[in-house]
Structures are given as C-alpha cells and as structure tokens.
Kinemage of the C-alpha trace (Angstrom):
@kinemage 1
@onewidth
@group {chain A} dominant
@subgroup {mainchain}
@vectorlist {calphas} color= white
{ca met a 1} P -33.946 55.489 -33.741
{ca thr a 2} L -34.837 55.614 -30.050
{ca thr a 3} L -37.918 53.486 -30.725
{ca ile a 4} L -35.814 50.736 -32.318
{ca arg a 5} L -33.430 50.696 -29.333
{ca ser a 6} L -36.373 50.501 -26.955
{ca leu a 7} L -37.881 47.650 -28.936
{ca val a 8} L -34.567 45.712 -29.018
{ca ser a 9} L -34.097 46.275 -25.272
{ca ala a 10} L -37.637 45.084 -24.537
{ca leu a 11} L -37.144 41.963 -26.667
{ca ala a 12} L -33.826 41.188 -24.955
{ca ile a 13} L -35.392 41.555 -21.497
{ca gly a 14} L -38.317 39.374 -22.575
{ca ala a 15} L -35.944 36.673 -23.852
{ca val a 16} L -33.941 36.665 -20.604
{ca leu a 17} L -37.112 36.396 -18.514
{ca thr a 18} L -38.446 33.582 -20.689
{ca leu a 19} L -35.202 31.629 -20.270
{ca ala a 20} L -35.111 32.253 -16.531
{ca val a 21} L -38.674 31.013 -16.042
{ca gly a 22} L -38.152 28.044 -18.383
{ca cys a 23} L -35.083 26.835 -16.457
{ca gly a 24} L -36.854 26.557 -13.115
{ca glu a 25} L -37.645 23.208 -11.501
{ca ser a 26} L -40.772 21.619 -12.762
{ca thr a 27} L -42.952 19.244 -10.826
{ca pro a 28} L -43.521 15.800 -12.291
{ca pro a 29} L -46.940 15.157 -13.740
{ca ala a 30} L -49.422 13.643 -11.341
{ca thr a 31} L -50.219 9.990 -11.858
{ca asp a 32} L -53.447 8.216 -11.189
{ca gly a 33} L -51.663 5.606 -9.053
{ca gly a 34} L -51.726 3.053 -11.857
{ca asp a 35} L -49.146 0.433 -12.717
{ca ala a 36} L -46.417 2.866 -13.757
{ca pro a 37} L -43.189 2.275 -11.771
{ca ala a 38} L -41.770 5.101 -9.704
{ca ala a 39} L -39.189 7.158 -11.567
{ca asp a 40} L -36.454 6.295 -9.070
{ca ala a 41} L -37.271 2.581 -8.847
{ca pro a 42} L -34.446 0.327 -10.096
{ca lys a 43} L -35.117 -1.310 -13.417
{ca lys a 44} L -34.662 -5.035 -13.967
{ca pro a 45} L -32.269 -6.049 -16.757
{ca leu a 46} L -33.801 -7.538 -19.879
{ca leu a 47} L -31.392 -10.482 -19.732
{ca lys a 48} L -29.878 -12.232 -16.753
{ca lys a 49} L -26.205 -11.504 -16.245
{ca lys a 50} L -23.992 -14.455 -17.026
{ca glu a 51} L -20.785 -14.693 -15.085
{ca ile a 52} L -17.774 -15.135 -17.314
{ca leu a 53} L -15.120 -17.147 -15.542
{ca asp a 54} L -11.499 -16.358 -16.271
{ca trp a 55} L -10.416 -19.970 -16.262
{ca cys a 56} L -9.148 -22.418 -18.858
{ca pro a 57} L -10.462 -25.794 -17.685
{ca glu a 58} L -8.353 -27.638 -20.244
{ca his a 59} L -5.017 -26.270 -19.010
{ca gly a 60} L -5.814 -25.325 -15.394
{ca val a 61} L -4.737 -21.679 -15.601
{ca pro a 62} L -6.577 -18.358 -15.928
{ca glu a 63} L -7.928 -18.047 -19.491
{ca ser a 64} L -6.475 -14.542 -19.723
{ca ala a 65} L -2.992 -16.032 -19.173
{ca cys a 66} L -3.303 -19.322 -21.096
{ca thr a 67} L -0.530 -19.315 -23.688
{ca arg a 68} L -1.637 -22.690 -25.055
{ca cys a 69} L -5.049 -21.279 -26.009
{ca asn a 70} L -3.808 -17.791 -26.911
{ca asp a 71} L -0.291 -17.866 -28.356
{ca thr a 72} L -0.253 -14.069 -28.697
{ca leu a 73} L 0.494 -13.973 -24.950
{ca val a 74} L 3.828 -15.795 -25.344
{ca glu a 75} L 5.879 -12.703 -26.209
{ca glu a 76} L 4.419 -10.837 -23.240
{ca phe a 77} L 5.536 -13.593 -20.844
{ca lys a 78} L 8.965 -13.778 -22.502
{ca ala a 79} L 9.381 -10.004 -22.199
{ca lys a 80} L 8.688 -10.275 -18.451
{ca gly a 81} L 11.277 -13.052 -18.113
{ca asp a 82} L 8.506 -15.505 -17.208
{ca trp a 83} L 9.180 -18.240 -19.744
{ca cys a 84} L 10.312 -21.864 -19.550
{ca gly a 85} L 11.981 -22.548 -22.902
{ca glu a 86} L 12.246 -26.272 -22.196
{ca his a 87} L 8.484 -26.793 -21.711
{ca lys a 88} L 7.234 -23.844 -23.787
{ca leu a 89} L 5.154 -22.409 -20.918
{ca pro a 90} L 5.330 -19.419 -18.625
{ca thr a 91} L 7.597 -20.318 -15.695
{ca ser a 92} L 4.740 -19.242 -13.427
{ca gln a 93} L 2.633 -22.081 -14.935
{ca cys a 94} L 5.252 -24.781 -15.492
{ca leu a 95} L 4.328 -27.612 -13.148
{ca gln a 96} L 7.125 -29.803 -14.522
{ca cys a 97} L 9.767 -27.356 -13.311
{ca asp a 98} L 7.937 -26.373 -10.109
{ca pro a 99} L 5.285 -28.857 -8.935
{ca ser a 100} L 4.436 -26.569 -5.984
{ca leu a 101} L 2.716 -24.234 -8.464
{ca glu a 102} L -0.192 -26.665 -8.644
{ca ala a 103} L -1.504 -25.454 -5.267
{ca thr a 104} L -1.119 -21.812 -6.329
{ca leu a 105} L -3.021 -22.371 -9.570
{ca lys a 106} L -5.760 -24.367 -7.828
{ca ala a 107} L -6.189 -21.467 -5.382
{ca lys a 108} L -6.773 -19.109 -8.343
{ca lys a 109} L -9.480 -21.351 -9.805
{ca pro a 110} L -12.885 -19.662 -9.474
{ca ala a 111} L -15.759 -21.577 -7.915
{ca gly a 112} L -17.867 -23.224 -10.595
{ca ala a 113} L -15.044 -23.359 -13.135
{ca gly a 114} L -15.311 -27.112 -13.673
{ca asp a 115} L -13.103 -29.967 -12.632
{ca lys a 116} L -11.136 -30.727 -15.772
C-alpha cells in the first residue's frame, strides 16, 4: 500500500514539474535571414479599404438619415418629433419649411460625396 502511495506521489510531482517547465518562455526559432517578415511587422491587407460615405447624393442628406431612400426611418423621426407632415420629410431636412438648413446639410456632406 505504501508503494502505491509513493508511486502516485512521484507521478503527481513529475506531472507538476513537466507542466512548470512546459509553461516557460520559449525562444523563437532562429531564421537564416531569408525573406520571412519579422513576427511583429505589420501585415498589409489583402484588399484596399474602400471608404463608405454616409451621404445620399440624390437627396442631399446623410444616407443613414434619408427617409426617401429608407422609409423604415420615418417612424423614428416621427417619434422624436422631427417630422414635417406637409412635406413628408424630417423637419431637420425640410428645406421648404426652413431654407437655412441647406447650409447645415452642405456642411455635413463628406468630401468626395459627389455634386448631385
């Protein structure tokens, strides 16, 4: 019985030592100085990033707020009290009711969004 306990204890100690040694820092493998990039060098993307402009050139408002292109936004504007019932547009976009909004909307237009 004592021999079995000794064997189990020895195996447990061996397992702990194996784990402790295996968890230490390892050094990276040596390279021959070939064409392999450094591990910490930034990688180039496979495709060039295309900027997505949040602008509706047809209606002159941000695409994410264009109720004429996305009618699911209408209820959201109505719930906020931002709705012109006469012109069926958000009040914040209704140039017929407030022509001064044109300057505000032009200021929001991202560069490169087109001139329509």
